[in-house]
N, C-alpha and C positions, 0 to 999 in steps of 0.2 A: 524351218527353224522357228518362224513366227508362230506356227501352229503348236509347236512343242512348248513355247513360252506361254501361249494362251491356255494350254491344257494345265501347265504348272500352276498358273494363277487360279484356275477354276478349282483346283484341288485344295487350296489353302484353307477354306472354311471347314473342311473335314477335320483338319488338325486342331483348329480352334475348338471344335466340338469335343474332341478327345481331351483337350486341356480343361474344358469346363466340367467334363465328367470326373477328371482327377480332382478338381477343386471340390466338387460335390461329395466325392467319396472321402477326401482327406479332412475337410473342414465342416461339412454339413452332415457327415455320417450317413450319407445316402446308401441304401441297400441295393447293391447290384443284383443280389439273388431275387429280390421281389420283382425288379424290373425285368430280369431274365424270364421269369414266369409269364409276365404280361407279353413280352416279345414273342415267346415261343407258342403260346396258346391263344393269343388274340390278334396281335398286330401282324405277324408273319402270315398266318392263314388268310387274313383279310387282304393283304397285298397280293398274294398268289391268286386269290379268287378274282379280284378286280383286274389283274393283269391278263388272266385267261379270258375273262368276259370281254375285254376290249380287243383281243387279238382276232385277226381274220383267219379262222381255222380252216384247214384243208388237210387231207391225209398226209401230205408231205410236211406241212407245218406242224401237225400233231406229233410227227415222228422226231422233230427236233429236240424236244425235252428228253425223249428216249435216247437219242444220240449222246447228248451231253451227260445224261445220267450214266450211260454205259462207260464213257470216258472217265468220269469221276470215280466210278466203282473200280475199274481196272487199276487206275493210278493209286487209289486209296488202299486197295488190298495189297498191291505189290509193295508199297512203301510201309504198310503195317508189318509185313513179313520181315522187312529189313529192320524196322524199329524194334521188333521183339528181340532181335539179336544184338542190336547196338545200344538202345536206350535202357532197356532192362528195368524200368519202373512203370508205375501205373500210367504215366503220361504217354507211354507208347501207344495206348489205345486211342489217343487223340489224333494220331498221325493221319488216319483216313480223312478226318475233317480238316486237318491242317493243310493237307496236300490236295485232296480231291475237290474241295469246294473253293470258293474265293469270295471276296467282298464284291460280288457282282451287283448287289443292290445299292447299298449305301455309297459305294465307291464307283461302281461301274456305270450306273445309270446316268449320272452327270457327264461322264466321259463319253458314253454312247450318244447322248443328245448333242454334245459338242461336235462329234465326229460325223455322225450319220443323219442328224436331223430327226424330226418327229417320225417320219415314215420308217427310217432305219431303226429307230428306238423301239418300235413295236415288235419288230423281228428279233431284236436283241433280247427283249423281255421274255419272249417265248423260249429262246435258247437258254436263258439263265434259269428258267423254271426247273430245268433238269438238275441243276446244282442245288436248288432249294429242296427239291424232292429227295435228292440223295442225302442231304444233311438231316432231313426230317424222317428218314427211314433207315437205310443201311448204315449211313454214317453215324447216326444216333445210336443204333444197335451196337455197332463195333465199339463205340466209346463207352457205352453202358456195360459192355462185357468186361471192362477192366475192373468193375466193382460189383456187378450183379451176375446172377446165374442166367442161363439162356432163357428160361421161362420168364424171369423178372424183366430181363432186357426186352424181350418181345412184347410183354405186357405194357411196358413204358412206351414203346414205339406205337402200339395200337391206340394209345391214348392221345397221340399227337394229331391235331386236327388238320395239319397242312395238306396231307395226302387226300383227305376227304374233301377239303375245299377245292383242290385241283380237279378231282373227278366230277364233283357237282358242277363246277364252272364249265367244264368241257361239255357235259350233257345239256346244260342250259343254253350255252352258246350255240351248239349244233341244232338245238330246237328253235333257234331264232329269237330267243329272249335276250333281254339286256337289263342292266342295272337301272331301276327306276330313277328318274331325274332327281327326285328329292333326296336320294341317298348318295348321289355322285360326290357332293362336297364332303360327306363323311369319309368316303374311301380316299379322297384326295388328302384329307387331314391325316388319316392313318398312314398313308404313304410317306408323308412328311415326318410323322412320329417314328416310323420305321428307320429312317435315315438318322434322325437326331439321337434317339435312344440307343440305336445300335452302335454308334460311334462313342457315345458317352459311357457306355458300359465297359468299353476298353479302358478308358481313363479311370473309372471307378475301381477297377481291379488292380491297378498299378499302385503298389505300396511304396516301392523304392526304385529310383532310377537306376541304381547300381545293380539291382537284381533283374533287369529286363531280360537278359539272355537266359538266366536260369541254367538248366541243363544244356550245356553247349552242344552235346550230341543231338538232342532233340531239335534245337534251333537250327543247326547245320543241315540236318536231314530234311527239316521242314522247308528251308530255303531252297535246297536242291530240288525237292519235289515240286515246289510251287513256282519257282522261277527258271527251272531248266527242264524238268520232265514234262510239265503241263504244256508249256509253249512248244516244245518239240513234238508232242503228240498232236497238238492243234495244227502245226505246220505240216506234219505228215498226212493228216486227214485232208488238209487243203490241197496238197499236191496230188494225192491219190484220187480225190473226187474231181479235181480240175483236169487231170490227165487220163483217168481210167473210167470212173463211174459216171460222171456228168449228171449227178442228181441235183445238186444245189448250185446257185449262182454265187458271184463274188460277195454279195452282201452277207450271205450266210457264213461264208468262210471268214470274213472279217469279224463278224459278231462272235464266232466261236474263238477266234484268236484273241479278241479283246477280253473275253471271259478267262482265257488261259493266263493272262498277264496281270490280272487283278491280285492284290495282296491277300493274305489269309482272311477268311471270313470272320467278321465280328461275332457271328453266331457260334463260332467255335468257343469263344469266351462264354457266351450265353449258356451253351450246353455243358461246358466244363463246370460252370458255376452251379447249375442245377444238379448235376451229378456229383458235385464236390470231388471232381477228379482233376487235380493239379490246375485250379483256375488261375493262379498267379503265373504259372508257366505258360499257359495258353494266352493270357493277357499280354505278358511281356513279349513273347514271340510274335504275336499278332501286331502289336504296336511297332516293333522293329520292322516287320515286313511292310507295314503301312508307310513308315518313314522311307524305307528303301524304294517303295513303289513310286514315291513322289518324283524320283529321278528316272527310275526304270521304265515306267509307262510312257512318258514322252519320248524317250530314246527309241523304244521298241516300235511305237506308233510311227515315228518318223522313218524308221528303217523298213518297215513291213507294209504299212497301210498307206497307199498312195493318196 
């Protein structure tokens, strides 16, 4: 119980950041769309690059992002099929991002550091790279298909630098190279900007507290996918690997489970804003999931992670 309260306390600054974003959008007329572009094309690739460069890579570790990417893809596509039947507007194409990804960076990294320490944090970051790659490739493509043709959607995905940053970092890391010492503070600062700007853009996109839920069907399906389907999938993998496959140890199982219980990704709002695809719906549902996670994560951690 003490750990749950400590975790609850650690998460409070994230909500203050969302509030600051709302103030900036409401009273300072800050543009979430401009910040979304900076996040997607500069800050996020930088964080992915530095995370991979710092990770101790091995064949088994390199496969971890592939594993989480696959889980994101399966869950996202399955819930998209349901959303097409239930939601029936352009916001349905945001469902793969709403369900498949999570706020693994802005929200998850402080939690992982508290639970696993510095050593476990590095492993968690490698696992979460799969969710970042999903939202910057297949997730972005499926969201873009709600407004653009297949060719245009693929062209937009091809312009995203996050995947290229990941591939480049893997090659440099395996070659024994590291980030020059003089650039380390720069990447540390970009990681801080990643968290601050990512949470603020949620607040900037909220125009009215009354309209947070928006399309209730979208919100309900997003919550079911994010807080029921994803954790069940993570627990199923944990059980299968622990009892049958024996590929990974407890630290990996716990890292993937933590990824599964994070709230909706703030980058869902970033992408929805850039594509002009129901950004208010994305922002409202993301904020509600973030508020819900304030209680959900400590409870799930207390129940599942020793």
